[in-house]
N, C-alpha and C positions, 0 to 999 in steps of 0.2 A: 064188892063193888057193884053198883047198879050197871046194868047193861042197856044199851040203846043202839039204834041204827045211826049211821053217820048223818042221814038227812034229818032225823029228829034232834041229834046233837047240834047240828047247825041251826035249826029252827029255834031251839032253846036259847041260843046265843045271838039270835037275830042276824044270822049270816045267811047268805045265799049261795047255793051250790053253783050258780052261774059264774062265779068269779074264782073258782078253784083252778089254779094253774098246775099244781103238782100235789100228789098225795104220797106221803112217806108212811109206810106201814111197818111196825115192829111189834108183833103180838105172838112171838115165840112159836111159830109153826101153824098158827090158826089163820094165817093170811087168806088162805083159800076160802074159808067160811065167810070172812068179812067181804072179800071180793064178790062172792056169789050174791050176797045181799045188796051190796053197793051197786053192782051192775044191773040188778033187777029193779032197784028202786029208782035210779036216775034214768031219765030219758037219754037216748044216745047223744043228743046234741049238748048235754050238760056234763058228759063224762070228762074227767080231767085229761089234758093232753099228755101228762107224764105221771107214771106210777112207779115207785121204787120200793123194793122190799128185800129182806134177807131171805135167801132160799135154803140155806144149809140146814136150818132146823126142820123144815118140812121133809127134806130128804132123810135126815136122821130119824125123825119120827116114823117115817114109812118103814124103816128097817126094824125099829123096836116095837111099834104099835101099828101094824098094817091095817088099812081100812078093809072093809068087807069087799068081796068080789075082786080083790087085787087092785083096786083103784089106788092111784098115787096122788098125794096132795099137790105136789108141784105141777103135775100133768093137768089136774083139774083147773088150777089157777091159770096155767099157760093156755089151755084150750079155750077157757072163758075169755081171756084177754084177746086172743087171736080172733075169736068170733066177733069181738067188738071193734076190730080194726087196729089193734096194737101190734107194733113190731117189737119183738123181744130181743134184748141184748143181755147176755150172761156176762157179768162182770165179777169174776172170782166167786165170792160167796153170795153176791147180790144179783138181783134181776132188775133191769130197767126196762120198762114198757113205755114206748112212745106211740101215741095214737096217730097213725098215718091216714086212716080212713076217717073223714070228718074232722081232721085236724084243723083245717082252715076255719071252720065254724067255731070250734072250741077256742082257738087262738083269738079270733075276733071277739068272742064273748069276754075273754080275760082282759083284752086290751081296751075294751070300751068302757 
């Protein structure tokens, strides 16, 4: 399968990242990699107000295939989202991130 960034994928389909209200990610434990690229590509004011993904696979992968230097996949994702102003809510096997810093601007973009 061809790989691409989210912003390139949106551009190919003539969609704007300004109108993203929620991102649902399910890529079997590689969410932390997608989030790193996504958060670096988009300016802060265009980040979605809500991000949801399954966290159990990242936790399982850390036990079976640990990253170098003892880094944890879920911790990488959580730290990144916190640094961008997201409040994290663990919901069983899932994680729901709601952007509280800059939320008003993001919400206004979605609603306009």
